C-alpha positions as CSV (number, residue, x, y, z in Angstrom):
1,M,13.5,12.1,-6.1
2,T,11.8,15.5,-6.7
3,M,14.1,18.0,-8.3
4,S,13.9,21.7,-7.5
5,P,13.2,24.0,-10.4
6,Q,16.0,26.2,-11.7
7,V,16.0,29.6,-10.1
8,P,18.1,32.7,-10.7
9,A,21.6,32.6,-9.3
10,H,21.1,35.9,-7.4
11,D,19.2,36.1,-4.1
12,G,18.1,39.7,-3.8
13,P,18.9,43.0,-5.4
14,P,22.1,45.0,-5.2
15,P,22.5,47.5,-2.4
16,V,19.9,50.3,-2.3
17,R,20.8,53.6,-3.9
18,F,19.0,56.9,-4.2
19,A,18.8,56.5,-7.9
20,F,15.7,54.8,-9.2
21,G,17.0,51.7,-10.8
22,R,15.0,48.7,-12.1
23,W,15.2,46.9,-8.8
24,T,13.5,49.9,-7.1
25,W,10.6,49.8,-9.6
26,K,10.4,46.0,-9.2
27,E,10.1,46.3,-5.5
28,V,7.5,49.1,-5.9
29,A,5.5,46.9,-8.2
30,H,5.6,44.0,-5.7
31,L,4.5,46.2,-2.8
32,L,1.6,47.7,-4.8
33,A,0.5,44.2,-5.8
34,N,0.6,43.1,-2.2
35,L,-2.9,44.5,-1.4
36,P,-4.9,42.7,-4.2
37,M,-3.0,39.5,-3.6
38,A,-3.5,39.7,0.1
39,I,-7.2,40.3,-0.2
40,V,-7.6,37.3,-2.5
41,G,-5.5,35.1,-0.2
42,F,-7.2,36.3,3.0
43,V,-10.7,35.8,1.7
44,Y,-9.9,32.4,0.3
45,T,-8.3,31.2,3.5
46,V,-11.0,32.4,5.8
47,L,-13.8,30.9,3.6
48,M,-11.9,27.6,3.3
49,I,-11.3,27.2,7.0
50,A,-14.8,28.5,8.0
51,I,-16.6,26.2,5.5
52,G,-14.3,23.2,6.1
53,V,-14.4,23.4,9.9
54,G,-18.0,24.4,10.1
55,L,-19.1,21.4,8.0
56,A,-16.7,19.0,9.7
57,V,-19.6,17.3,11.4
58,T,-20.9,16.3,8.0
59,V,-19.4,14.0,5.4
60,V,-18.4,16.9,3.1
61,G,-16.6,19.2,5.6
62,L,-13.2,17.5,5.8
63,P,-13.0,16.7,2.1
64,L,-13.7,20.4,1.3
65,L,-11.0,21.5,3.8
66,A,-8.5,19.0,2.2
67,A,-9.3,20.3,-1.3
68,G,-9.0,23.9,0.0
69,L,-5.6,23.2,1.3
70,Q,-4.5,22.0,-2.1
71,G,-5.7,25.4,-3.4
72,S,-3.5,27.1,-0.7
73,R,-0.5,25.3,-2.2
74,L,-1.3,26.9,-5.5
75,I,-1.5,30.4,-3.9
76,G,1.9,29.7,-2.3
77,R,3.3,28.7,-5.6
78,A,2.1,32.0,-7.2
79,E,3.5,34.0,-4.3
80,R,6.9,32.3,-4.6
81,A,6.9,33.0,-8.4
82,R,6.0,36.7,-7.7
83,A,8.8,37.1,-5.1
84,R,11.3,35.3,-7.3
85,K,10.6,37.6,-10.3
86,L,10.1,40.9,-8.5
87,L,12.2,40.5,-5.3
88,G,14.9,38.1,-6.5
89,V,14.2,35.7,-3.7
90,V,15.7,32.2,-4.3
91,V,13.2,29.8,-2.8
92,D,13.1,26.1,-3.7
93,E,9.7,24.6,-4.5
94,P,8.5,22.4,-1.6
95,S,8.0,18.7,-2.2
96,P,4.7,17.9,-4.1
97,P,1.8,16.5,-2.1
98,A,2.4,13.0,-0.9
99,R,0.6,10.5,-3.2
100,G,-0.4,7.1,-2.1
101,R,-0.1,4.0,-4.3
102,D,-2.8,3.1,-6.7
103,G,-5.7,1.6,-4.8
104,D,-4.9,3.3,-1.5
105,G,-8.3,5.0,-1.6
106,F,-10.0,8.2,-0.6
107,F,-9.2,8.2,3.1
108,V,-5.5,8.0,2.4
109,W,-5.7,11.1,0.2
110,L,-7.9,12.8,2.8
111,W,-5.4,12.2,5.6
112,T,-2.3,13.1,3.7
113,S,-4.0,16.3,2.5
114,L,-5.1,17.4,5.9
115,R,-1.7,17.0,7.4
116,D,0.2,18.7,4.6
117,P,2.5,21.2,6.3
118,V,3.3,23.1,3.1
119,A,-0.4,23.8,2.5
120,W,-1.0,24.9,6.1
121,R,2.0,27.3,6.1
122,A,0.8,28.7,2.8
123,A,-2.7,29.2,4.4
124,L,-1.0,31.0,7.4
125,Y,0.9,33.2,5.0
126,S,-2.3,34.2,3.2
127,F,-4.1,34.9,6.5
128,I,-1.5,37.2,8.0
129,R,-0.8,39.2,4.8
130,L,-3.9,41.4,4.7
131,P,-2.8,44.0,7.3
132,W,0.7,44.0,5.8
133,G,-0.7,44.4,2.3
134,I,-2.7,47.4,3.3
135,L,0.3,49.0,5.1
136,T,2.7,48.4,2.1
137,F,0.2,49.8,-0.4
138,V,-0.5,53.0,1.6
139,V,3.2,53.6,2.4
140,T,4.3,53.0,-1.2
141,L,1.7,55.5,-2.5
142,V,2.8,58.1,0.0
143,C,6.5,57.5,-0.9
144,L,5.6,57.9,-4.6
145,I,4.7,61.5,-3.6
146,V,7.8,61.9,-1.3
147,W,10.3,60.8,-3.9
148,P,13.5,60.8,-2.0
149,A,12.2,58.2,0.5
150,L,10.9,55.8,-2.0
151,P,14.0,53.6,-2.7
152,Y,14.7,53.2,1.0
153,A,11.1,52.5,2.0
154,A,10.7,50.1,-0.9
155,R,13.9,48.2,0.1
156,L,12.9,48.1,3.8
157,M,9.4,46.7,3.1
158,G,10.7,44.5,0.4
159,N,13.2,42.9,2.8
160,A,10.3,42.2,5.2
161,D,8.5,40.5,2.3
162,R,11.6,38.5,1.5
163,A,11.8,37.3,5.1
164,M,8.1,36.2,5.1
165,V,8.5,34.3,1.8
166,R,11.6,32.5,3.1
167,G,10.0,31.8,6.5
168,L,6.6,30.5,5.4
169,L,6.8,29.5,1.7
170,S,10.1,27.7,1.5
171,P,10.7,24.1,2.4
172,S,11.3,23.5,6.2
173,D,14.9,22.4,5.9
174,D,15.0,19.0,4.2
175,L,12.4,17.4,6.3
176,E,9.5,17.6,3.9
177,R,11.6,16.5,1.0
178,R,12.9,13.6,3.1
179,I,9.4,12.6,4.1
180,A,8.3,12.6,0.5
181,E,11.3,10.5,-0.5
182,L,10.6,8.0,2.3
183,E,6.9,7.7,1.3
184,S,8.0,7.1,-2.3
185,D,10.6,4.5,-1.2
186,R,8.0,2.7,0.9
187,G,5.8,2.4,-2.2
188,V,8.8,1.0,-4.2
189,V,9.5,-1.6,-1.5
190,V,5.9,-2.7,-1.2
191,D,5.5,-2.9,-5.0
192,T,8.7,-4.9,-5.3
193,A,7.6,-7.3,-2.6
194,A,4.3,-7.8,-4.3
195,A,6.0,-8.4,-7.6
196,D,8.2,-11.0,-6.0
197,L,5.2,-12.8,-4.4
198,R,3.5,-12.8,-7.8
199,R,6.7,-14.3,-9.4
200,I,6.9,-17.0,-6.7
201,E,3.2,-17.8,-7.2
202,R,3.6,-18.0,-10.9
203,D,6.7,-20.2,-10.7
204,L,5.1,-22.6,-8.3
205,H,1.9,-22.8,-10.4
206,D,3.5,-23.1,-13.8
207,G,6.5,-25.1,-12.7
208,A,6.7,-27.3,-9.7
209,Q,3.0,-27.6,-9.1
210,A,2.2,-28.6,-12.7
211,R,5.0,-31.1,-12.6
212,L,3.8,-32.6,-9.3
213,V,0.2,-32.9,-10.7
214,A,1.5,-34.7,-13.7
215,L,3.7,-36.9,-11.4
216,A,0.6,-37.9,-9.3
217,M,-1.4,-38.8,-12.4
218,G,1.5,-40.8,-13.8
219,L,1.9,-42.8,-10.5
220,G,-1.9,-43.4,-10.5
221,L,-1.7,-44.9,-14.0
222,A,1.3,-46.9,-13.0
223,K,-0.6,-48.3,-10.0
224,E,-3.4,-49.4,-12.3
225,K,-1.0,-51.1,-14.7
226,L,1.0,-52.8,-12.0
227,T,-0.9,-56.1,-12.1
228,D,-1.8,-56.1,-15.8
229,D,1.4,-54.8,-17.4
230,P,4.3,-54.7,-14.9
231,E,6.8,-53.6,-17.6
232,A,4.8,-50.6,-18.6
233,A,4.2,-49.8,-14.9
234,A,8.0,-49.9,-14.3
235,R,8.6,-47.5,-17.2
236,M,6.0,-45.1,-15.8
237,V,7.6,-45.3,-12.4
238,D,11.0,-44.5,-14.0
239,E,9.5,-41.5,-15.7
240,A,7.9,-40.4,-12.5
241,H,11.3,-40.7,-10.8
242,G,12.8,-38.4,-13.3
243,E,9.9,-35.9,-12.9
244,V,10.6,-36.0,-9.1
245,K,14.2,-35.0,-9.7
246,V,13.2,-32.1,-12.0
247,A,10.6,-30.9,-9.5
248,L,13.1,-31.0,-6.7
249,Q,15.5,-28.9,-8.8
250,E,12.9,-26.4,-9.6
251,L,12.0,-26.1,-5.9
252,R,15.6,-25.6,-5.0
253,D,16.0,-22.9,-7.7
254,L,12.8,-21.2,-6.4
255,A,14.1,-21.3,-2.8
256,R,17.4,-19.9,-3.9
257,G,15.5,-17.1,-5.6
258,I,13.8,-16.2,-2.3
259,H,16.9,-16.2,-0.1
260,P,19.7,-18.6,-0.7
261,A,20.9,-20.8,2.2
262,V,24.5,-20.2,1.4
263,L,24.0,-16.4,1.8
264,T,22.5,-17.0,5.3
265,D,25.1,-19.5,6.4
266,R,28.4,-18.3,4.8
267,G,27.8,-14.7,3.7
268,L,28.3,-12.7,0.5
269,D,31.7,-14.1,-0.5
270,A,30.5,-17.7,-0.8
271,A,27.1,-16.7,-2.2
272,L,28.5,-14.5,-4.9
273,S,31.0,-17.1,-5.9
274,A,28.1,-19.5,-6.3
275,I,26.3,-17.1,-8.6
276,A,29.5,-16.5,-10.6
277,S,30.0,-20.3,-11.1
278,R,26.5,-20.4,-12.8
279,C,27.3,-17.5,-15.2
280,T,28.0,-18.4,-18.8
281,V,30.9,-15.9,-18.8
282,P,34.0,-16.5,-16.7
283,V,33.7,-14.2,-13.6
284,S,36.3,-13.2,-11.1
285,V,35.0,-12.4,-7.7
286,R,36.8,-10.3,-5.1
287,V,35.1,-9.7,-1.7
288,D,36.9,-7.7,0.9
289,L,34.5,-7.2,3.9
290,P,35.6,-6.9,7.6
291,G,32.2,-8.3,8.7
292,R,28.7,-8.8,7.6
293,P,26.2,-6.1,6.9
294,A,22.5,-6.3,7.9
295,Q,20.6,-9.2,6.5
296,A,18.4,-7.0,4.4
297,I,21.4,-5.2,2.9
298,E,23.1,-8.5,2.3
299,G,20.1,-9.8,0.4
300,I,19.8,-6.7,-1.8
301,A,23.5,-6.9,-2.6
302,Y,23.2,-10.6,-3.5
303,F,20.2,-10.1,-5.8
304,T,21.7,-7.0,-7.4
305,V,24.8,-9.0,-8.4
306,S,22.7,-11.9,-9.5
307,E,20.6,-9.7,-11.8
308,L,23.6,-8.0,-13.2
309,L,25.4,-11.3,-14.0
310,Q,22.2,-12.6,-15.7
311,N,22.4,-9.5,-17.9
312,V,26.0,-10.2,-18.6
313,S,25.1,-13.8,-19.7
314,K,22.1,-12.7,-21.8
315,H,23.0,-9.4,-23.4
316,S,26.6,-8.4,-23.1
317,G,28.5,-10.7,-25.5
318,A,31.4,-10.4,-23.0
319,R,34.4,-12.8,-22.7
320,T,35.1,-12.0,-19.1
321,A,33.4,-10.3,-16.2
322,S,34.3,-9.2,-12.6
323,V,32.6,-8.7,-9.3
324,D,34.2,-6.5,-6.6
325,V,32.7,-6.0,-3.2
326,W,34.2,-3.9,-0.4
327,R,33.4,-1.6,2.5
328,S,34.2,2.1,2.5
329,G,33.3,3.9,5.8
330,D,29.6,3.2,6.5
331,R,28.8,2.1,2.9
332,L,28.9,-1.2,1.1
333,L,30.2,-0.8,-2.5
334,I,29.6,-3.3,-5.4
335,Q,31.2,-3.0,-8.8
336,V,30.3,-5.4,-11.6
337,G,32.0,-5.0,-15.0
338,D,32.3,-6.9,-18.3
339,D,34.3,-6.4,-21.5
340,G,31.2,-6.8,-23.7
341,R,29.6,-4.7,-26.4
342,G,28.3,-2.1,-24.0
343,G,25.3,0.2,-24.9
344,A,23.3,-0.8,-21.8
345,S,20.8,1.8,-20.5
346,M,18.4,2.3,-17.7
347,D,15.4,1.9,-20.0
348,G,16.7,-0.8,-22.2
349,G,14.5,-3.6,-20.8
350,T,17.4,-5.2,-18.8
351,G,16.0,-4.5,-15.4
352,M,18.5,-1.7,-14.6
353,A,15.7,0.7,-13.7
354,G,14.2,-1.8,-11.2
355,L,17.6,-2.3,-9.6
356,A,18.1,1.4,-9.2
357,E,14.6,1.8,-7.6
358,R,15.4,-1.1,-5.1
359,L,18.7,0.5,-4.1
360,D,17.1,4.0,-3.9
361,A,14.5,2.6,-1.5
362,V,17.3,1.9,1.1
363,D,19.3,5.1,0.5
364,G,21.5,3.3,-2.1
365,V,23.1,4.6,-5.3
366,F,23.1,2.9,-8.7
367,V,25.5,4.2,-11.4
368,L,25.7,2.7,-14.9
369,E,28.5,3.4,-17.3
370,S,28.1,1.5,-20.6
371,P,29.4,3.3,-23.7
372,A,28.7,1.8,-27.1
373,G,31.5,-0.7,-27.8
374,G,32.0,-1.4,-24.1
375,P,33.1,-2.0,-21.5
376,T,30.2,-1.9,-19.1
377,T,30.7,-1.0,-15.4
378,V,27.9,-0.9,-12.8
379,T,28.6,0.6,-9.4
380,A,26.1,0.1,-6.6
381,E,26.4,1.6,-3.2
382,L,24.4,0.5,-0.1
383,P,24.3,1.6,3.5
384,W,26.4,-0.6,5.8
385,R,24.5,-1.7,8.8
386,D,26.4,-4.1,11.0
387,R,24.6,-7.4,11.6
388,G,25.7,-7.4,15.3
389,A,24.3,-3.9,15.8
390,E,21.1,-4.9,14.1
391,K,20.6,-7.9,16.4
392,S,21.4,-5.8,19.4
393,A,18.8,-3.2,18.4
394,A,16.3,-6.0,17.8
395,R,16.9,-7.3,21.3
396,T,16.6,-3.8,22.7
397,R,13.2,-3.4,21.0
398,S,12.0,-6.8,22.2
399,A,13.0,-6.0,25.8
């Protein structure tokens, strides 16, 4: 998620006084700088739009306009910094431009740049500022001569500037930030799905497929030896029978890794108990759910617990572990703990960061507490979406 930069705690100067304090001189400096900044912004915006739109019928017009809009973002950033320093306006930085995944290509960048609302609002701000910059420059110069009016005129025009900065250069509620988060989450989901497909392909190629090829070759040799050396052929058939059992077990494990049948048929309670029974550490499982969440949420919960219990087996050195699952309001909560050595971290190579990304992609939360010496507690929170409501919504969409 994109974090806003730290800004001063104040949001504007103290009440205006006749005395010429530092805030008055800051406002005067801002108002005098309005004109040169407005000229630069107006000329840039007019040239950008004129050249981009004028050449839109050619192959270079829209790319030039897209690049120009990125420049408008930079002007907006400079104006926010100026207002923050001289006017005391607390304005969060908008979300950065949406970035596609590697390989999305030129046209994705072009489309996201052309529909960037932050850049267009910054361009509008630059366009309308020229007459205002001229007015504030002239009035401020006059008020420098008529001293008594200067603090009040500076505050009046400064407040108008504050309103424009807040209205055009601040994020539009949380919508833009939310859009950026959703685009990032979509990339995480797609990348995770691609990684899972590659894992399945690798497991099939290196495991079951290679074993089945060897099995076919062994049966072919046994067939050739059947008449000449029946005993050798029988031994080869016995070996092939063992290979079949191993291949079937590998296929079952692979199918369980995709989506276990017990989860579909009996829900999280039975599925998590099955995982716990395979853990090398004794695990107590407590599931207190009034119903079943959506299938996607159920699957994420299952694989989260599965990955965490694998970490307990491999890395924790624990004697016991526990899994607790319950519902709180519209959230599904999971807590996995162990009494091991602790010291786990999000970047320790145990897959914690990947789990956090998966949960974040569905508005989930992942919290790791693992001090050195233990114990380790992982709390995961997922949105609860009722399976019955999900099916009803699917029927409504299909209708």
